[in-house]
C-alpha positions, -999 to +999 in steps of 0.1 A: +000+000+000+013+033-009+017+062+015-006+093+011+004+118-015+021+149-003-003+177+003+008+209-008-020+236-007-012+272-018-035+303-010-029+332-032-047+366-026-073+349-002-071+342+035-060+307+047-088+287+058-087+258+081-120+244+068-110+248+032-075+232+037-095+201+053-118+199+024-089+199-001-070+174+019-099+149+022-107+153-018-070+146-024-071+114-003-103+106-021-084+110-055-061+081-042-088+056-045-089+062-081-052+061-090-027+047-066+002+061-088-001+096-072+036+109-066+030+143-058+001+169-053-002+206-054-035+225-051-035+263-057-064+284-046-064+321-057-086+352-065-070+361-098-077+396-114-109+414-102-127+421-133-156+445-130-177+429-156-174+393-141-174+401-106-151+383-080-138+350-096-119+323-077-096+299-093-086+264-081-057+245-097-052+208-090-017+195-101-010+158-098+023+141-106+012+107-118+035+081-133+032+088-170+019+122-179+011+147-152-027+159-146-035+196-143-072+208-138-082+243-133-116+257-124-130+291-121-163+301-102-177+329-081-175+306-051-141+293-040-157+262-025-176+256-061-144+261-079-126+234-056-155+211-061-155+213-099-117+211-103-116+178-079-147+163-099-128+169-132-098+155-118-117+125-105-131+119-140-097+122-154-082+097-132-110+073-138-107+075-175-069+071-171-073+040-152-099+025-175-074+031-203-046+014-187-068-016-177-080-020-216-044-017-227-034-044-202-064-066-214-054-061-249-019-070-242-027-101-224-053-114-250-028-108-278-001-130-263-025-160-259 
């Protein structure tokens, strides 16, 4: 069994929140269920430029160092919690799809050798 990925949560231009950091940590551990190959993770939560026409937009970026190709997902929303949820939902879908592809490739390789 592999150890949990290293949590690196960065807050930019927003106040550090223990509740938000806990939520991100839980979601990172949940991602490990779908892909045990996570070597390192980094989550950046930020409030980028304040556009008057768009209102206040928050941005959540999830960067996962996975064996093979790294995975980077970014989501923007008016709520930081919604941006985090959307980014992790996309990362979960991406990891599930990647795992299914790897299983199919293994299955295809096994059936071609028989």
